[in-house]
C-alpha positions, 0 to 999 in steps of 0.5 A, a space after each residue: 499500500 502506498 503512503 498516500 493510502 496509508 495517510 488517508 486511512 490514518 486520517 479517517 481513523 483519527 476523525 472523531 465519531 458523529 452521532 445523532 438522534 434520528 426519528 422516522 415518522 409514518 405520516 399516515 398513522 403517526 407511529 415513529 422510530 426513534 434511534 440513537 445512531 453513529 453516522 446520522 447522515 449515513 442513516 439519512 442516506 439509507 432512508 432516502 435510498 429505501 424510498 427510492 428503491 421501495 425497500 424497507 428500512 427494517 423489520 420494525 417498519 416492514 409492515 407499514 412500509 409495505 402497506 403505506 409505501 415509503 413516501 408515507 414516511 419522513 426522516 429527521 435528524 433531531 440532534 447531533 453530537 461529536 465525540 470529544 477528544 477525551 472520550 473512548 468510542 464506548 463512552 461516546 456510544 453510552 452518551 449517545 444512548 443516554 441522549 436517545 433516552 432523553 429524546 424518547 421521553 418527548 414522544 408518546 411510547 404507545 406510537 413507537 415501533 
């Protein structure tokens, strides 16, 4: 492997993680899926791809996705955070999960997928 590729890999691994709280909402029945994810932009891209191709995002949404179609769903990133220099990946993921729990308190749990 040449030095340029090694430098790119090293730079990529050195980048702090980005996480976020994402909400996928079924506009037909008000049900939602709230997720704490690393790389929320990647989740948004997967959602857009699923809408374009007609494929479901996962088993929790599968039945409603098939019933109402992908266009019945919206995706939003509610909050984003970046890993602090002093945090390990495990600590960052734990913080992200706690943030997800705080966001979950704001929504009706009976409507959650």
